[in-house]
N, C-alpha and C positions, 0 to 999 in steps of 0.2 A: 537581556540574557536571563536565563532561568537558573536559579541556584537551588538545587534539591540535594540534600545531604545524602552522600553515597551514590545517588542516582546519576548525578552530573559526572562523577568519576567514571561510571560505567560507560556513559556516552563518550567521554573523552577517549577512553580505551577503544571504543568502537571506531572513532575517527582515526586513531593511529593504526589499528589492525586492518581495517577495511575488508578483511577477508570474510567477515560475517556475511556480507552481501556479495561482494566481489563484482567487479566490472566484467561484463562478458567479453569485451575486447573486440567483438566483431564490428561494432559501429564506432568505437573510440579511435580517434586519430590524435596526433600531436596537437595540443592546444584546443581540442574539441570540447564543447560543452555537452555534458550528458543531460538527458531529459528523463525526469521522473514524471510519469503520468498517474495522477490520482483520479480514479473513477469511483464515483460515490452516488449513493441514493440516500438523501438526507431529509426524510419527511417529518421528523419529530425533533423537539428540543434536545432530547438525549442523543440522537444521532448527530445533530448539529454540534453539540459540545464535543463529541468524540472527533468529528471531522475537523473542527477548528484546532484541536490539540494536535492532531496528525499534521495538519498544514503548518502549524507553528514549529513543530519539530523539524519538518522537512525543509523549512526555510530559515533555520537558525543561521545567523551570520557566520558561524564557524564553518559551515558547509559552503565550499566554494566550487565553482565549475559545474554546478548542477542547476538546471532550469526546472522549475516545478510547474507543471500544467495541471489545472483542475478542470475536470469535465463531469457534468452530471451524467449518470449512467445512460439516460435516454438520448443524450447528445453526443456521446463519445463515438468515434468512428474507427473503422479499420485503419484509415490513414493515421489517426492519432496513435494507435497501437504500433503500427509499423515504424513510426518516427521516434518512438520512445525506447530508452535503454533499460527501463525498469518500470514496474507497476505497483501501485498501492490501491487496494480495493476496499470499499466500505459499503456495508449494507445492513439494513435491519433484517431480523429473522421474522418472516411473515408466514403464518400458518405452517410452521415447521420447515420452511425453506428460505433461501435467499429471496430478496425482493424480486418481483417480476421485472423491475427496471434493470437490475444487474443481470438477470437471466437473459433479458432482451439484448443487453450489451454483448454477452457471450455468444448468443445466437448470431448476431450480426458480424462479429469479428472472427469466429472460430475458423472457418475454412480459408478466408483470405489471409489469415495470419498464422495458420497452422505450421507451415514449414519454416517460415522466415523468423519467427520469434522464439523458436526452441532455445532453451537454456537461459533465457533472460530471467532476471530475478524479480520476484513479486512478494508482496506481503499483504495482509488484510486484517480488517477489524469487523466485528459483527456485534450488533446490539439486539437483544431480545427481551421480551417481557418476562419470560420464565424459562425458555429453552432455546438454545442456538445450535443444537446437534445437527439437525437436518441441513441448516444453512452451511455449516462448516463442511459437512460431508459433500454437499453439492459443489462448493467452491473447490475443495480438494480434488474431486473427480474431474472437473472441467479443466483445471490448471494442470493436472497430471496429463490429461489428453493433449493439451497444448504443448506439453514438454517444458513448461516454465519451472524454474527452480525457486523453491521457497527460501527467502532471504532472512526471515525472522519468524519467530513464533507468533501466531495470530493473537490478537487481543480480542477476547470475548467478554461481553458484559451483559448481565441480566439485571433488570431493574434500573434505577437511576444510577448513572455513573458517579462514583465517588472520586475523591482527590487522587487516590492511588490508580484508579482506572484511567483517569485523564492523563496522569503522568506516564502510564504505560503507553497510551496513544501517542503522546509526545515522543517518547523513546522510539516507538515503532516508526514514526515519520522520520526522525533524525537518523536512526540506524539504516533505514532503507535508502535514504538520500545519500548518507555518508558512504555507503557501499558503492555508489556510482562515481565517487570522486576519483580523479586520476591520481 
């Protein structure tokens, strides 16, 4: 378990409230296990560190009744998206935009998932060398078109992620997964 002064308290509150992310209810049944789909493009050590922190938060032992699936952006399918109750996206910012891999993911799932996944919660993190504005704008535009509901503020990092950045990624994973708990 992670002990971070003050930060752990915020996570515990998120677990109790659950309204920050909220379960959509359309797929949840009594005793059902929710699915959080993490779609990521992780080409660098910095992206890998952020991804690992997100996964660690999402799979915290206090979070029960949530299955976490990890898919590389080029391997994730419309079936993965249709079977998930919520989404967590991760990408580097490349040439002022999200990675081509995450854009490819969106291109493949957009129309097959457009009507069925409306209202489902999502969150995301972005890493860039010096600017993430275009990547953030692109993700926001596409998820708005899909009708997904942002469950948490995005984590954006430029340069090497520090301890606070990795803690924010952990919190992002934990908060998004906790929001899917029954």
